[in-house]
N, C-alpha and C positions, 0 to 999 in steps of 0.2 A: 583236238579239238573245242572242242565243248568247253575245255579252258580257257582257249582265249575268245571263244565267245560272253563265256562268264565277263571276262578282265573287260570286253569293250562295252558291253552295257552297265556296267557299275561305272564306268568313268562316265558315259554317256549319260547315267541317271544320276551321278554325282555333278555334274559339270549343268544338265539342266536347273538341281535342285538351289546350285550356285549361284543361275542366273535368275531363278525365281523369285530367290530371295532378297538377291541384289533388288532386286526391280521393287519385291514389296518394300524393302527399305528405303528406295528412292522415294518410291511414294507417300510412305509415310515420311519423311524425311520436308517432300515438300507440302505435307497438309500440316502448316501449322495450324493454321485459323480455325483447322477442326479440333484444338488440340483439350480437354479435360482442364477446366478451369476451374483456380482456388481460392478465386477474390470476395471477398465480401462481399459488393455483390457481384451475383452470378452475371457473367455477361456481358460485362461492362466494358469498354471499349478504350481502354488506353490509362492512362494514373497507374497508378500505383495505391496501396494500403497504410497510406503511412502513417495513419489514424488509426487505422482498423476496420472495424465497421460503423464509425463515428463521421459527424461532423465537427468543429470547435466552436461550441457558440459565446457571443461577447458576454461573462460573464463571471463574475460581481464584476458589480459598477466599481469602481478603484476609488481607494481610500482618499484622493485626490480631492472627491467631490464633496465630502465633507468639512464641515468649518472648522478652521483653524485645520488645515490639511494639507492645505496646497504645496505641502513639502513632503506628506511622508505617502508612506507606501505598506505593502505586505512585510511581516517577515515572514520567520519560519514556518509555513502552515504545519498543523505537527498534526491535524484528526479532521474528519469530515463526516456530517449524518447527515442522513436525507430522511427528515419524518414523513414527508410529502416533498412535491416536486413547488410546494407554497412555504414550506418552515424546512431550513438545509441549513444544519450547524457547521461553523469555521470557528478552526482552532485553530489560535497560533501563538506564537513566542514573542508578542509584542509590535513595533513596527519600527520599520528603518528609511534611513530618509529617501526620497523619491530620487532614482536616479532621472536629470533629465538631459540629458547630453553624454553620450560617450567620448570616453577619451582619447584623444586622439593617439595615435600610434608610434610610440618613438623606441628606438634602437637599444637592447641593452647589450648588445653585442654586434659585432659584423655580420653575426648570422643567426642574431636572436632579437623578436621583435614584439614587442604587447603593448594592447591586445590584440590580439587575430584572428582578422576575420569579425566572422561573427558568433566568436563564442563567451562564451558568459562571460560579466568583468566581477561579481561578486558574488559569493558563495551564503545564500541565507541564514542556513545554519550556524557558520562561523563569526556570522555578525550581528546576530540575536545573542541577545541575553538567553538565558543566565551565565554566570563567570562559573566560576569555582562552586561545586559542590559545597565545601568548606570553608572554612576561614585558617586562618595558622592555625590554628589549636588542635586542626582536625576535629571536632565537634559543634564548634556554633557556627549556623549555615553563613554561606559565603553573604556577600552586601552586592554582588553583582560588579561595583566597579571594573571589577581587570577587564569586564565586558567593554568599556567605553563609557563616553561621559552619557549620562542621561542628560535627553531632553537636546542634545545634540548627536549625539552616533547612533541614538533609539530613544523610544518613551516605553514602555509596560502600559498600555490602552487601547485595546478590546481585541481581550483576549478569546471573549467568548462573543459573535456574533452570528445572526441570524439573518437568510436572505430567502426575500421572493423566487418566484420561475425569472423576471425578469433581470436579476440582479440587486433587485434595492435589497438595502437593509433596513429589517424590520422589525430588528430587536437588537439592543444591545448591552449586553450584562455588563455592564463596567461596576456594577455594586462588588464583584467579587474578582477585580480584578488582582488589588492586593493580596488573594488568596494564596494564588499561586505563583510556582517558580519558574516551573518546565510542565507546564501544562501536555496529556502526552498522547490522548486519544480520547475519543466522546459517545457514546453510546448510547441508543435505550433500550431497553431487553424488551424482544419481539412479542412478551406474553406478563407485560407490565400492560392494564387495561387502564391508570394514572398517567400513563407513560412521563414518567421518572427518567432527569437527565445526569448518566455518570459522567463524572469525570476523572480520569487517572492522572498524580502528577507524579513523576520517578523523583521528583526535587525532594522534593515530600514527603515519597515513603506513603503515600496515603492517595484514597480512592473518595472520592465526595459524591454524595448523591440530593440533586435538588430537585422541586419540582417540577411539573410539565410546562412551567411563565416563571421557573429563574431568580421566583420572589423569597424561595423559602429553601434551606441548609437542612437536610430530610434526617441525613447519617453521613458518617465517620468512617472507614475502616483504613486498622492502622492508626499510628500515631503520629502525626502530623512532624516531621524533622527529626524521629527519633529513629531511622532504621535497624533492622534485627531480621529474627529465622523465626520466629517462634508462632504461635499463631495469632501474636495479636498485633504481627508487626511485617512489615513487608522494606524488603532492600533493593529502590529503582524498579517498582512494577513499572508493567508496561501494557496489555492490551488484555480483555475482559473479553466471554461469551458465557452463554447460556444453554442447557438444556427446558424443553420442554416444562417441567416441572417448578421454572425459575429457579431452579443453582445453579450456579456458575462458578465459572472458574476464572485465575488469573494469574495472567504471566508474572512469572516472579524470578528474575527480569536480565535489567541488567549487570548488579550485582549478585543477589541472591539468583541460586542458578535451579529452579523448582517450577513447579504448577499446585497453585492451592484453591482447593472447592470450596463452597459455603453454600450452605442452605437461600430458601430464595430471600429470606428475612434478614441476611447475612452476616449467620452462623458459623463459626468457623466448622468442618465439617470434619478434610482431612489434606493434605500434600504429600507429592513423592515428586525425584527427580533431585540429582546428586548431581553435585561440580568433578565436572569431566577434565580431562586434558587434550586438548587439539592438535592434530584432528583426533580425534574421539569418536570409537566407533562403537561403542556399547550402550546396551540399551538404557535408556534412560537416564544419561548420563545426558548434563546438556551445559554448554558454554553461549551466555548470551539468550536468554528466551523472550523471544520480541516477536511474541504472532499467537496465537490459540482460536481456535476454531472449533463449534461442535455441529456434529450434521446430526439432524434432529431426529431423524429415522431408525439409523444405527443408535444410536447417541455416542457416536464413537468422536475422539475428540482429537484434535491433531493442532498438533504444537512443533512453532519455529523456530528450530533450536540453528539461531543466526549462523553463529563464530563456526560450526563445524557442517555449516549448505548443507542440512538433514530435513526433513517434516519426521519426527514420530509418530505415530498413532496409537493412542490409548484407547483402554473399553472407557468407563464412561467411572470408574474405582482407580487409576490408573495400573491396569494390566498392559503389559506391553505386547502390542499385535503385530503392526506392522513399521518401514520404512521406509524412506526412498530421496536420492541427493538433488540437490535444485541442479546441479553440476560442478565442473572447480570451480577450486579457489583457486588465485582473486578471481575471475573472469565474472563467477555470479555471487550477490551479496543482497539475501531478498532481506528486503523490507520492513513485508506483512503477506499472510494470508487471508484470506475472505471466503468464507463460505458463504453460497449461491441457492436458491429456492429450490434452483435445476439438478440441485445435489452436484453440485462439480466445487473444485477448490481453486482459489484464482491466486495468485502469488504479483507482488510486484521484486521486479528484481532489479533492484538499483547501479548492480556490475554493469546489466548490457541496455539495462533504462529497459523496460521491456514488459509488459504483464504478461501473464505465464496463465495459463486452463489447465489443469491438472483433471483426469480420471480418480474418482475416491482410491483407485486401487493401483493409482499411483502413475500412470501412465499420464506422459506428455502429447498434450492435442492441437494448442496450437499459441501463437507469441504474435505479438504484434507493439507498437511503439517506436518512438526516435528521440533522441537527446539533444540535447537545447535547451535553452529558458524563452524561446518562444512562444508563442499563442498553439497551446494541441501539443509541446513537445513535454518532457519527462526529465526530472532532473531530480532525485533526490525524496518521487513518491511516498509518503508518509501513511497516508491514509483515503478510504477511498468507499465511495456507497455506491448504491442505485436505487433509483425512488419507483414508484409505480408506474411509473410512465416507461420506465427503460431508460433513463438518462440517469449518464456515470460522474461523479464526481472524486476530485480525488484534491489533496494537499501538499503539497511540497516543501519540505526542510530545504532544500537548498535553489528551486527558484522563489522560493517564497509565493504563499498566498494560497488560494483554491482555485481550480478551473471546471469548468460543464461541459462533457460529451452527450450531443445528441444522435438515435440512432440513425444511421445513412436509409434512406425510402429505397426501399428492395435488399433491403441485409438480408444474407442465412442468419437465422435466427444462434446458427452454430456460431458465430462469430461472436456476439453481442455479448456481453454482461450479465450475464440472470439477475432476475430480482434481489432482493433483500429476500431472507427469512420470512415467510407469510407470517406478516403481522398478527399477535393473534390481539390486535387494538384495533378500533376505525379510525378513520384519517379526520 
């Protein structure tokens, strides 16, 4: 009798629990309006975070507005650096003919049409010079005629330009146009009171340091047009990053597989890294060293090992500390990494067309972005910067040119790009 009573009590209790939980689940399912928001702007009704926590600005003004440029537009956007909101550097690989009318769709085959819908019709990085690195002899620099006819297919002009907050071109460093072949990135050291400007050119295997106003070439590191892997040469370097004492690192690069450290005056100090075999897993081995960033507080150096799809982390003198993956290739293809003053590492993934936020121990925190060549979309972002007001800038090799994003009103700061590492100079 006791066993029967216990059985009945147990069944009744179980049925009651199922009824209660079922009612609770139903109630929860019906409370969609009370769900926890993960939107960039908390509590926002409708819409979606297509551009993350930002609005797209109408910036910069088109090149067609310049004299004798009615038929020309941006070439591959290589780099961008925001000294302040009213002095933003844009680095590009020449100019391309402006496309004023989208080609009519044609049938290539019964089931194939081109172009399709809103898909891009020109890849700026393929259309822009330079052409081959070397001429037929394998030693002389190429003449870039294999990239098309100058003056018709491209023009080598406006390599370094500077814009104000409204998108007006306020400086044009045309006096240096002929110096460059494949300018790759542009910087001002956060610890340089004179705010000198650095340009990395991977086809010239050199780094050029200019005065703040662009009137003087102050220093050249590497021997232009001569590749190598010793303490006086690079082989297609890509990016730079600085320590607080002014010493800096060069990611070297597309051909070499190493990081090179210099003191504040540009004197060679050391190098580390060996050539790997993709998919390489060994620490300190690289393939396509395409990014370097420094955490000024811990002095750790973050190196983008692009072809192996990972970040490797070292101490200031190249001792291996940590690493993490960007995700499986070919889905991921990170173009660059960027350290912000709030001590997060951001990356742009060319494979997914998204900005990715990581903690400094490699935890994935957030991503945003959409693919395309329309305003606000990403296609081949190759440079990024943030100014003191939190405006975010990108330069893209595939879509061409540069873009500006402004923080959305009420945006959660965790969804915004952090500002540049705090400058040691006044704006």
